[in-house]
Residue, then its C-alpha position, 0 to 999 in steps of 0.5 A: m606500460e605499452d606504447l603510449k601512442e596507443f593511448g591517444e592524446p595527449l601523450e604528455f598525460w600518459h607519460y606523467f600518469y605512468e610516472i605517478t603510478k610509480i610514486p608512493r602517495c598514500s594520504q599523509h605521505e605525499e612528500k615524494i609526489r610533491e618532490y616530483v611535481l616541484s622538480e618538473a616545475k623547476k626544470m621548466g623555470y616556473q615559480t612555486e610556493i608551498d604553504e605550512i600544511q604542504n600544499l603546493v602551487v605552481r604559477i604560470p603567468s600569461k604572455n601578455d603585458i600587464s596593461r591588458k585584461k587577464t583572467k586568473i584560473v586555478l587548476q586544482s587536484h589532490m596529491d594523495m590517493v586511497c591505498e586499498k588492496h585485496d587481502r591476498i595481494q602482497h603490496d607495500f604502498a610505501k615503496d612498491p609501484l602499482k602494477i598497472k595493466l590495460i583491460e578491455i570491457d565491452k570493447e572499451k579500453w580501461l587502465t587498472a591495477e592488479g589487486t590495488t587501487l589505481g590512484a586515478d583519483n586523483g592521479v588524472g588531475i595531477a597528470y592533466q596539470l603536468a601535461i598543461m605545464k609541459k605543453i605551455h613550456n614547449r610552446s605547443l600550448e598558449f594562453e595569452n591572457l590567462d594567469l594559471d595557478l596549478l594547485f596540488t593539495v594534500d590529504e584530501e582522502r582522509g577528510l579534505s584537511g589539505a584544503s581546509q587548512m590551506d593558506k588562503n593567500l596561496i591562490s587567487g583567481d576568477y575561476l577554479l577548475n577542480l579535476d577530481s570528478e569521475e564522469d565525463n558527461r557530468f560537471t559538478i557544481g555542488c556537494a555534500g558536507g560531512r562529519v567523520f568521527r571515531v568511537e572508543i568503547n572500553h571493553e571488559r574481558e574474561f578468561l575461558t576455562s572450558p576445555n571443550l572450546i573451538a576457535v572459529k573465524l567468521s569472514i566476509s569477503g568478495l564485496l565490491g565496496g566503493h566510495s562512501g559518498s558517490d556509491i552509497n546509494k548502489k545497494r552494495g553490501n557493507a562487510l561490517k553490517i553483514l558480519t555484526e548482524i550474523l554475530w548478533k543472531l549467533n549470540s542470541k541463539f548460541n553460547i559464543n564468546i567473541s575474541s575480536i571483530e575486525g574490518g574496514n580500512l578508510t572512512n570514505a570507503i565502503p568496507r569490503e572485508s571483515f572477520a570475527i574470531f569467537f569460541m564455541e562449544q564443541s557440542q554446538k558445532n553442528e548446530i551453528e554450522a547448520f544455522l549458517k548454512e541456512v542464513i548465508p544463502e539468504i544474505q547472498n540473495l540480498y546482494k545478487g544484483t550488486d555483490s554477486k561474489i560475496t563470500i561468507s565462510m567459517e574456518i576452524m582455527k586449530d592454533f588459536n589459543d588466546k582464550k581472553t574474550l569479551s565479557k558476556d555482558f559487554q558482548k551483548k551490549v556492543l552487538n546490540l549497538f552494531y546491530l542497530m547502527p544505521n548504514g547507507p542512505i538515510s534520506l533522498h533529496p526532496t527535488s533532485k531525483g536520485l540524489v542522496h541527501t543524507s547518509l552514513n557509512f559504518a566504516v571501520i572496526h578494530t578490536l584493541e587491547k583495552f577498547i574496541e574502536f569504530k569509525v563512522s562517516t556521515r554526509s548531508l547536503a544540509q547542515y541541519d540534517k548533518d547535525t541531527l544525524f550526529e545527535k541521533l548517533k550520540t543518543l544511540l551510543t548513550i543508551s547502549r550503556l557502554d563506556i564510550k569516548i567520541e572523537i570528531i576527526t573532521i568536519y567539512p562544509s557543503w558546497p551550495p550549487n549555483f546553477n546560473s554561474k557564468l562559469t557553468e554557462i560557459a562550460k555548458q556551451v563549450y561542451k555542447n559545441l564540442f560534442d553536440k550534446e548537453v552536459i549534465i550539471q549536478a550536485i553530488h553526495a560526495g565531499l569535494e575540496c571546493a566546499f572549502f574553497s567556495s567558503f574561502y573565496p566566495d567570489m571565485e566561480m568553481i566547477s569540477l570535472g574529470p574522465n570516467v573512473l569506475g570503482g573508486h576507493s577499491p581495488n576495482e578502480r579503473l580509468e577509461i582511456k578514450s575518456v581522458t582524451k575527451i576531457w582533455k579536449f574539453l579542458m583545452a576548449l574551455l581554457q581557450k574560451l576563458n582566454 
């Protein structure tokens, strides 16, 4: 990385953020980043505690004597990151450091990574916490009347499991500041709840005997993808929906035999790439190519404003010889199911303009030896709608007449917003004093760990904030440089006010 002084204040943030980009920390593999935070805390002499699920807290006591009134603040981030990359990129998230670079867009400087996610979600939170820890230790920062708990949770990206299973005695406090938001002019005080589930469909296979078959790979690529909560209303293409719609149309018009369908990676990411391998008769090759030549521009036109780089291609696979394919009856049923599978916003909030109320992300499909697996993420600000959507999906699965097994991976609650909390009012005033503008107070459609914290600690007031991060959960993720300094200034002013 270039000279850290070019990035602005605080230098400690940029030092720590750079170090974090070198440390593997995919979900469920946070041991090295936890060791790093622990080593920094121990070097500075701070007490630490780890609960059974491996969440970590660093305790920084105030400097005043115990007879004076103290305020207890929890600063919280999550240690894991979404590990997504372009298929063409050679990168092992288990050991390779991220290849970060500075770019300029519309005269603003941003930090990004080459072909992979950057991990600003939630590396910025970790870096803010470590910078605070460092500055308090070297006495360039003092909060006489604040006791600070720096909470680092695990496995947020897979379903908030670090927060949901946290030892409730690990933290306590008056206020919690979650550092996992991605717009520097908005503070979040509420979020949707969700349910993530996995479906196994036992499949039937048959062996093809015709000598005049051609193996074909149909691929979807070039989509933006993004966060399945905060980006679900941006009309971006879902690679699985596009692929399965094309397959359904091909299957209804031609004699094709599908070998496999693949696509998507994580339930909280809108799938960017997908492919299917199928066989077609040599005699149908020209007709199928003509059909695709007709429909591909129509599909591309649908996403001109959001996914202008979408690519739909068909490739002849000369060396593919596995002629075991899905049975025709199974193929028709499963394509009917995928064709009818809802995706994207289901309903909008009745009073908050532009806020998605209920949504579904058709996230992952894998074809395995004995079954096809797919995963779906549903979200809603209301428990009733969350349950109703799940019931409708179960009904759709039932009427598909397929041999299906449903497994709920995770359920997380909503975080009901309190627009009149003391913390919200203080944060609004501090922002106004600093920047002479009104901050936007919002609830969001994405899930946040505050949903669990608010249920565990009903008297603890909470707010979520962070610098500008775009393209989260995708290789287009980038962090705005000047925004880091802006949120740092706000965070320092807010802590001093609470002090």
